[in-house]
N, CA, C and O atoms as a MOPAC input file, in Angstrom:
PM7 MOZYME 1SCF
protein

 N    -16.99000 1   116.50200 1  -190.22600 1
 C    -17.79300 1   116.11200 1  -189.56100 1
 C    -16.55600 1   114.80100 1  -188.51900 1
 O    -15.58500 1   114.08300 1  -188.75700 1
 N    -17.35900 1   115.13900 1  -187.45800 1
 C    -16.37200 1   113.68900 1  -186.19500 1
 C    -17.65900 1   112.73600 1  -185.90100 1
 O    -18.83500 1   113.07900 1  -186.02400 1
 N    -17.19500 1   111.51400 1  -185.50100 1
 C    -17.82300 1   110.48500 1  -185.40400 1
 C    -19.27000 1   110.75400 1  -184.87700 1
 O    -20.24000 1   110.08300 1  -185.22900 1
 N    -19.33000 1   111.94600 1  -183.87800 1
 C    -20.64600 1   112.05700 1  -183.17200 1
 C    -21.08800 1   113.28500 1  -184.03700 1
 O    -21.72100 1   114.10700 1  -183.37400 1
 N    -20.93200 1   113.57200 1  -185.18800 1
 C    -22.40200 1   114.56800 1  -185.73400 1
 C    -21.53700 1   115.80000 1  -186.02000 1
 O    -21.60700 1   116.44000 1  -187.06900 1
 N    -20.72100 1   116.07800 1  -185.01000 1
 C    -20.42600 1   117.82600 1  -184.95300 1
 C    -19.39300 1   118.03800 1  -186.24700 1
 O    -18.91400 1   117.21600 1  -187.02900 1
 N    -19.28700 1   119.12500 1  -186.16900 1
 C    -18.35700 1   119.77500 1  -186.82500 1
 C    -17.53800 1   120.15000 1  -186.00600 1
 O    -17.87500 1   120.66900 1  -184.94100 1
 N    -15.97900 1   119.89800 1  -186.45700 1
 C    -15.22600 1   120.30800 1  -185.58300 1
 C    -14.67700 1   121.97600 1  -185.86000 1
 O    -14.92300 1   122.47100 1  -186.96000 1
 N    -14.14700 1   122.55800 1  -185.11300 1
 C    -14.21000 1   123.93000 1  -185.09400 1
 C    -12.65300 1   124.15200 1  -185.73800 1
 O    -11.65800 1   123.57600 1  -185.29700 1
 N    -12.65300 1   124.95400 1  -186.68900 1
 C    -11.31800 1   124.96600 1  -187.53000 1
 C    -10.16800 1   125.31100 1  -186.63500 1
 O    -10.34000 1   125.92200 1  -185.58100 1
 N     -9.22700 1   124.99600 1  -186.97500 1
 C     -7.65800 1   125.28900 1  -186.36800 1
 C     -6.94300 1   126.73800 1  -186.46000 1
 O     -6.48900 1   127.46500 1  -187.34300 1
 N     -7.07800 1   126.75100 1  -185.22500 1
 C     -6.48800 1   128.28800 1  -185.25100 1
 C     -5.01500 1   128.53500 1  -184.67700 1
 O     -4.48600 1   129.56100 1  -184.25100 1
 N     -4.57700 1   127.32300 1  -184.80900 1
 C     -2.99100 1   126.92000 1  -184.81700 1
 C     -2.27900 1   127.16800 1  -183.23700 1
 O     -1.12300 1   127.46000 1  -182.93100 1
 N     -3.32800 1   126.95300 1  -182.51300 1
 C     -3.45600 1   126.91000 1  -180.93300 1
 C     -3.15900 1   125.64600 1  -180.59100 1
 O     -4.05800 1   124.87400 1  -180.92500 1
 N     -2.12000 1   125.05900 1  -179.97800 1
 C     -1.51100 1   124.11400 1  -179.56800 1
 C     -1.45100 1   124.14800 1  -178.26400 1
 O     -0.73900 1   125.11600 1  -177.99600 1
 N     -1.97400 1   123.37700 1  -176.80400 1
 C     -1.86300 1   123.01600 1  -175.79000 1
 C     -2.13000 1   121.80200 1  -175.38300 1
 O     -3.18700 1   121.17300 1  -175.34200 1
 N     -0.61200 1   121.43500 1  -174.96600 1
 C     -0.28700 1   119.79600 1  -174.60300 1
 C     -0.80400 1   119.56100 1  -173.00100 1
 O     -0.66900 1   120.35800 1  -172.07300 1
 N     -1.37600 1   118.35100 1  -172.97100 1
 C     -2.22500 1   118.23700 1  -171.61700 1
 C     -1.65400 1   116.61500 1  -171.22700 1
 O     -2.32900 1   115.59400 1  -171.09100 1
 N      0.06100 1   116.82600 1  -171.08900 1
 C      0.73700 1   115.61600 1  -171.04400 1
 C      0.36200 1   115.29300 1  -169.61900 1
 O      0.03700 1   116.02000 1  -168.68000 1
 N      0.49600 1   114.05900 1  -169.72800 1
 C     -0.05600 1   113.10900 1  -168.31300 1
 C      1.08300 1   113.39700 1  -167.35300 1
 O      2.27900 1   113.21200 1  -167.57600 1
 N      0.58600 1   113.82900 1  -166.36900 1
 C      1.24800 1   113.98100 1  -164.79500 1
 C      1.23700 1   113.12200 1  -164.14100 1
 O      0.19000 1   112.53000 1  -163.88000 1
 N      2.32100 1   112.79900 1  -163.69500 1
 C      2.30300 1   111.78100 1  -163.11300 1
 C      3.20900 1   112.26700 1  -161.33700 1
 O      4.12700 1   112.94400 1  -160.87200 1
 N      2.12400 1   111.34000 1  -160.96400 1
 C      2.49400 1   112.01600 1  -158.88200 1
 C      3.21000 1   110.74200 1  -158.28200 1
 O      2.78400 1   109.59400 1  -158.41200 1
 N      4.10000 1   111.02500 1  -157.75900 1
 C      4.72000 1   109.57500 1  -156.75300 1
 C      4.29000 1   109.91800 1  -155.66700 1
 O      4.81100 1   110.94100 1  -155.22400 1
 N      3.34700 1   109.34000 1  -154.91100 1
 C      2.84600 1   109.58400 1  -153.50400 1
 C      4.06700 1   109.44700 1  -152.61200 1
 O      5.16000 1   108.97100 1  -152.91900 1
 N      3.69900 1   109.92300 1  -151.51800 1
 C      4.98000 1   109.70000 1  -150.21700 1
 C      4.55700 1   108.56200 1  -149.57200 1
 O      3.41300 1   108.13000 1  -149.71400 1
 N      5.42800 1   108.01500 1  -148.84000 1
 C      5.55400 1   106.57600 1  -148.32700 1
 C      4.57500 1   106.87700 1  -147.22400 1
 O      4.71700 1   107.78700 1  -146.40700 1
 N      3.79300 1   106.21900 1  -147.26200 1
 C      2.40500 1   105.41800 1  -146.46700 1
 C      0.97000 1   106.26200 1  -147.16200 1
 O     -0.17500 1   106.03400 1  -146.77000 1
 N      1.18000 1   106.86900 1  -147.82900 1
 C     -0.05000 1   107.82700 1  -148.85100 1
 C     -0.73700 1   106.38400 1  -149.37100 1
 O     -0.05300 1   105.49300 1  -149.87500 1
 N     -2.12100 1   106.29000 1  -149.18200 1
 C     -2.49700 1   105.23300 1  -150.15700 1
 C     -3.06200 1   105.66800 1  -151.71900 1
 O     -2.91500 1   106.78000 1  -152.22600 1
 N     -3.60900 1   104.72800 1  -152.21600 1
 C     -3.83600 1   104.83300 1  -153.85300 1
 C     -4.56700 1   105.93200 1  -154.46300 1
 O     -4.45700 1   106.50100 1  -155.54900 1
 N     -5.39900 1   106.08500 1  -153.39700 1
 C     -6.79600 1   106.51100 1  -153.72900 1
 C     -6.11800 1   108.63500 1  -153.19000 1
 O     -6.42300 1   109.57900 1  -153.91700 1
 N     -5.44700 1   108.78300 1  -152.16000 1
 C     -4.91500 1   110.01100 1  -152.09300 1
 C     -4.05000 1   110.13800 1  -153.08200 1
 O     -4.06700 1   111.26700 1  -153.57300 1
 N     -3.02300 1   109.12900 1  -153.73200 1
 C     -2.61400 1   109.74900 1  -154.64100 1
 C     -2.79300 1   110.09400 1  -155.64000 1
 O     -2.08500 1   110.97400 1  -156.12900 1
 N     -4.05000 1   109.38900 1  -156.46800 1
 C     -5.12600 1   109.26200 1  -157.48700 1
 C     -5.40300 1   110.64600 1  -157.15900 1
 O     -5.08500 1   111.47100 1  -158.01600 1
 N     -5.94900 1   111.07600 1  -156.05500 1
 C     -6.61200 1   112.79700 1  -155.77400 1
 C     -5.62700 1   113.50900 1  -156.04600 1
 O     -5.78600 1   114.49400 1  -156.76700 1
 N     -4.35400 1   113.17300 1  -155.52300 1
 C     -3.25400 1   114.66600 1  -155.70200 1
 C     -3.05600 1   114.65700 1  -157.31800 1
 O     -2.73100 1   115.63300 1  -157.99400 1
 N     -3.29100 1   113.49900 1  -157.73400 1
 C     -2.71200 1   113.82000 1  -159.40100 1
 C     -4.05400 1   114.47000 1  -159.85200 1
 O     -3.79300 1   115.65700 1  -160.05100 1
 N     -4.84800 1   114.32800 1  -160.00400 1
 C     -6.22600 1   114.44600 1  -160.83400 1
 C     -6.30600 1   116.18900 1  -160.20300 1
 O     -6.51300 1   117.06600 1  -161.04200 1
 N     -6.16700 1   116.50900 1  -159.02900 1
 C     -5.63900 1   117.74100 1  -158.84800 1
 C     -5.02300 1   118.97200 1  -159.41100 1
 O     -5.44900 1   120.07300 1  -159.76100 1
 N     -3.28400 1   118.08900 1  -159.34800 1
 C     -2.55600 1   118.53200 1  -160.32600 1
 C     -2.77600 1   118.39200 1  -161.82100 1
 O     -2.03000 1   119.09500 1  -162.50200 1
 N     -3.52200 1   117.73900 1  -162.38100 1
 C     -4.13000 1   118.08500 1  -163.73700 1
 C     -4.99300 1   119.23200 1  -163.86400 1
 O     -4.77000 1   120.04300 1  -164.76200 1
 N     -6.03600 1   119.40300 1  -162.99600 1
 C     -6.97700 1   120.51100 1  -162.74000 1
 C     -6.27000 1   121.96100 1  -162.72100 1
 O     -6.65900 1   122.96700 1  -163.31500 1
 N     -5.12300 1   121.82200 1  -161.88600 1
 C     -4.30500 1   122.85900 1  -161.80400 1
 C     -3.69100 1   123.46400 1  -163.08900 1
 O     -3.59000 1   124.67800 1  -163.26700 1
 N     -3.30600 1   122.56100 1  -163.93100 1
 C     -2.51100 1   122.81200 1  -164.76600 1
 C     -3.59400 1   122.99500 1  -166.08000 1
 O     -3.29600 1   123.75400 1  -167.00200 1
 N     -4.73000 1   122.31700 1  -166.07800 1
 C     -5.68000 1   122.81500 1  -167.27500 1
 C     -6.15500 1   124.32300 1  -166.63200 1
 O     -5.83900 1   125.33900 1  -167.25100 1
 N     -6.54300 1   124.37300 1  -165.99500 1
 C     -6.74900 1   125.73500 1  -165.57900 1
 C     -5.90000 1   126.74000 1  -165.42000 1
 O     -6.53500 1   127.79300 1  -165.35800 1
 N     -4.62100 1   126.92200 1  -165.31500 1
 C     -3.31400 1   127.68800 1  -165.53000 1
 C     -3.44700 1   127.65800 1  -167.33200 1
 O     -3.22100 1   128.82300 1  -167.66100 1
 N     -3.59700 1   127.19100 1  -168.04900 1
 C     -3.61600 1   127.21300 1  -169.32100 1
 C     -4.58700 1   127.77100 1  -169.96300 1
 O     -4.36600 1   128.59800 1  -170.84800 1
 N     -5.84700 1   127.38500 1  -169.59900 1
 C     -7.15300 1   128.54700 1  -169.67600 1
 C     -6.81100 1   130.05300 1  -169.54800 1
 O     -7.00900 1   130.90500 1  -170.41400 1
 N     -6.34500 1   130.20900 1  -168.50400 1
 C     -5.66500 1   131.36000 1  -167.93400 1
 C     -4.61500 1   131.95300 1  -168.74000 1
 O     -4.55900 1   133.16900 1  -168.92400 1
 N     -3.98300 1   131.33000 1  -169.10900 1
 C     -2.93200 1   131.44200 1  -170.17900 1
 C     -3.48800 1   132.07200 1  -171.58700 1
 O     -3.04800 1   133.05800 1  -172.17800 1
 N     -4.29000 1   131.44600 1  -171.85700 1
 C     -5.16600 1   131.40800 1  -173.25400 1
 C     -5.74300 1   132.83600 1  -172.93500 1
 O     -5.25800 1   133.86200 1  -173.41400 1
 N     -6.67100 1   132.81400 1  -172.20300 1
 C     -7.47000 1   134.00700 1  -171.78400 1
 C     -6.66500 1   135.25000 1  -171.83600 1
 O     -7.20700 1   136.14400 1  -172.48500 1
 N     -5.15400 1   135.62800 1  -171.16100 1
 C     -4.38500 1   136.31100 1  -171.03600 1
 C     -3.92700 1   136.92400 1  -172.49800 1
 O     -3.79100 1   138.11600 1  -172.77400 1
 N     -3.69500 1   135.60600 1  -173.49500 1
 C     -3.31900 1   136.18700 1  -174.76700 1
 C     -4.38000 1   136.73300 1  -175.87900 1
 O     -4.21500 1   137.30500 1  -176.95600 1
 N     -5.48100 1   136.33600 1  -175.20000 1
 C     -6.65900 1   137.12600 1  -175.82400 1
 C     -7.26000 1   137.89100 1  -175.38800 1
 O     -8.33000 1   138.29800 1  -175.84200 1
 N     -6.54900 1   138.37100 1  -174.11700 1
 C     -7.53000 1   140.00800 1  -173.93400 1
 C     -8.28800 1   139.63800 1  -173.06800 1
 O     -9.02100 1   140.54600 1  -172.67700 1
 N     -8.48200 1   138.39300 1  -172.44100 1
 C     -9.81600 1   138.52000 1  -171.16200 1
 C     -8.88600 1   137.96200 1  -170.00500 1
 O     -7.97900 1   137.14300 1  -170.15000 1
 N     -9.32800 1   138.62400 1  -168.72300 1
 C     -8.82200 1   138.41300 1  -167.66000 1
 C     -9.54300 1   137.73900 1  -166.75700 1
 O    -10.76200 1   137.71200 1  -166.58200 1
 N     -8.74500 1   137.24500 1  -166.25000 1
 C     -9.16100 1   136.08100 1  -165.40900 1
 C    -10.60300 1   136.61900 1  -164.49600 1
 O    -11.53000 1   135.81000 1  -164.44500 1
 N    -10.75200 1   137.77100 1  -163.89200 1
 C    -12.18400 1   138.03900 1  -163.05000 1
 C    -13.01900 1   138.17900 1  -164.36600 1
 O    -14.17000 1   138.51100 1  -164.08200 1
 N    -12.80800 1   138.02700 1  -165.79400 1
 C    -13.77200 1   138.01600 1  -167.12200 1
 C    -14.29500 1   136.74900 1  -167.04900 1
 O    -15.49200 1   136.58800 1  -166.81000 1
 N    -13.69100 1   136.01100 1  -167.19200 1
 C    -13.86800 1   134.54700 1  -167.36500 1
 C    -14.28900 1   134.12100 1  -166.08500 1
 O    -15.33000 1   133.52100 1  -166.35400 1
 N    -14.16300 1   134.06700 1  -165.09200 1
 C    -14.93500 1   133.97800 1  -163.49800 1
 C    -16.71100 1   134.44800 1  -163.78400 1
 O    -17.74400 1   133.78300 1  -163.86400 1
 N    -16.44700 1   135.72200 1  -163.86400 1
 C    -17.62200 1   136.31500 1  -164.38000 1
 C    -18.47300 1   135.21000 1  -165.58000 1
 O    -19.55500 1   134.84600 1  -165.12000 1
 N    -18.23600 1   134.76000 1  -166.69000 1
 C    -18.81800 1   134.77700 1  -167.46100 1
 C    -19.31100 1   133.13500 1  -167.15300 1
 O    -20.43500 1   132.68200 1  -167.37100 1
 N    -18.35300 1   132.53300 1  -166.69000 1
 C    -18.46100 1   130.78200 1  -165.70200 1
 C    -19.54000 1   131.33400 1  -164.98500 1
 O    -20.56300 1   130.67400 1  -165.16700 1
 N    -19.71100 1   132.41300 1  -164.15000 1
 C    -20.54600 1   132.07400 1  -162.95900 1
 C    -21.93200 1   132.52700 1  -163.44900 1
 O    -22.98600 1   132.27000 1  -162.86600 1
 N    -21.76900 1   133.45300 1  -164.94900 1
 C    -23.23100 1   133.83900 1  -165.38600 1
 C    -24.07500 1   132.63100 1  -166.11300 1
 O    -25.19700 1   132.81100 1  -166.58600 1
 N    -23.36300 1   131.34500 1  -166.13800 1
 C    -24.03500 1   130.08600 1  -166.80400 1
 C    -23.16400 1   129.45100 1  -168.08600 1
 O    -23.37600 1   128.35800 1  -168.61100 1
 N    -22.11000 1   130.43800 1  -168.45800 1
 C    -21.19100 1   129.88300 1  -169.66200 1
 C    -20.99800 1   128.75900 1  -169.30700 1
 O    -21.10300 1   128.43500 1  -168.12400 1
 N    -20.61300 1   127.76300 1  -170.44200 1
 C    -20.05500 1   126.00300 1  -169.88000 1
 C    -18.47000 1   126.76700 1  -170.53500 1
 O    -18.05000 1   127.64800 1  -171.28500 1
 N    -18.04000 1   125.66000 1  -169.59600 1
 C    -16.28100 1   125.52800 1  -169.66300 1
 C    -15.99700 1   125.51300 1  -171.31600 1
 O    -15.46800 1   126.49300 1  -171.84100 1
 N    -16.35600 1   124.41800 1  -172.04800 1
 C    -16.43900 1   124.77500 1  -173.78300 1
 C    -16.78600 1   125.78300 1  -174.34500 1
 O    -16.11100 1   126.05600 1  -175.33700 1
 N    -17.95500 1   126.77000 1  -173.98800 1
 C    -18.77700 1   127.96400 1  -174.61000 1
 C    -17.22600 1   128.92800 1  -174.30000 1
 O    -16.62900 1   129.60600 1  -175.13700 1
 N    -16.90000 1   128.74500 1  -173.03900 1
 C    -15.63100 1   129.35300 1  -172.53900 1
 C    -14.41800 1   129.67300 1  -173.78800 1
 O    -13.91600 1   130.56100 1  -174.47700 1
 N    -14.39600 1   128.28900 1  -173.49600 1
 C    -13.17400 1   128.15100 1  -174.47800 1
 C    -13.00100 1   128.61900 1  -176.45700 1
 O    -12.13800 1   129.00800 1  -177.24400 1
 N    -14.29800 1   128.28400 1  -176.44000 1
 C    -14.97100 1   128.73700 1  -178.02900 1
 C    -14.86200 1   129.86500 1  -178.05900 1
 O    -14.01000 1   130.34100 1  -178.81000 1
 N    -15.79400 1   130.83700 1  -177.14500 1
 C    -15.19200 1   132.35300 1  -177.08700 1
 C    -13.56800 1   132.66500 1  -177.28700 1
 O    -13.09800 1   133.16000 1  -178.31100 1
 N    -12.79900 1   132.27800 1  -176.10400 1
 C    -11.67400 1   132.70900 1  -176.44800 1
 C    -10.81200 1   132.32800 1  -177.57800 1
 O     -9.73600 1   132.89600 1  -177.76100 1
 N    -11.31700 1   131.22600 1  -178.47300 1
 C    -10.98600 1   130.78800 1  -179.45700 1
 C    -11.06600 1   132.00500 1  -180.55300 1
 O    -10.20900 1   132.45500 1  -181.31300 1
 N    -12.45500 1   132.36100 1  -180.32900 1
 C    -12.73500 1   133.28500 1  -181.25900 1
 C    -12.22100 1   134.94800 1  -181.36700 1
 O    -12.31000 1   135.72800 1  -182.31500 1
 N    -11.70200 1   135.12200 1  -180.11200 1
 C    -11.03200 1   136.27200 1  -180.23100 1
 C     -9.59300 1   136.66700 1  -181.12400 1
 O     -8.40900 1   136.48800 1  -180.83700 1
 N    -10.05400 1   137.10100 1  -181.97500 1
 C     -8.91800 1   137.12400 1  -183.02900 1
 C     -8.33300 1   138.11700 1  -182.76300 1
 O     -7.37600 1   137.99600 1  -183.52800 1
 N     -8.09800 1   139.49300 1  -181.98300 1
 C     -7.27100 1   140.78500 1  -182.12700 1
 C     -6.54100 1   140.20600 1  -181.42400 1
 O     -5.89300 1   141.04200 1  -180.79300 1
 N     -6.24800 1   139.16200 1  -181.14700 1
 C     -5.03200 1   138.89500 1  -180.23700 1
 C     -4.29900 1   137.62300 1  -180.55100 1
 O     -4.99100 1   136.69000 1  -180.95800 1
 N     -3.06400 1   137.44800 1  -180.43100 1
 C     -2.49100 1   136.01900 1  -180.87400 1
 C     -2.79800 1   135.14400 1  -180.50200 1
 O     -3.43400 1   135.43600 1  -179.49000 1
 N     -2.79300 1   133.95000 1  -180.64500 1
 C     -2.74800 1   132.58400 1  -179.45000 1
 C     -1.44800 1   132.31000 1  -179.09300 1
 O     -1.20500 1   131.41200 1  -178.28700 1

């Protein structure tokens, strides 16, 4: 159990690093713009990793988009992808 009372999902051997992204702003760019660019880069990398996980588990990008549009949460999508044991992580 975690500190919030939830049971942790079993470790399936998947390791995806979300290392910090550092964005160096261009001269004249204010701090808010630099932070927005950094957040966009982090989001882009996270989405790329979810797409790669889906590919490894036999779920294409369009299928994942349809699942999300039908109301599945991102957490639910990740749990679904991790439950697909037919394909290697």
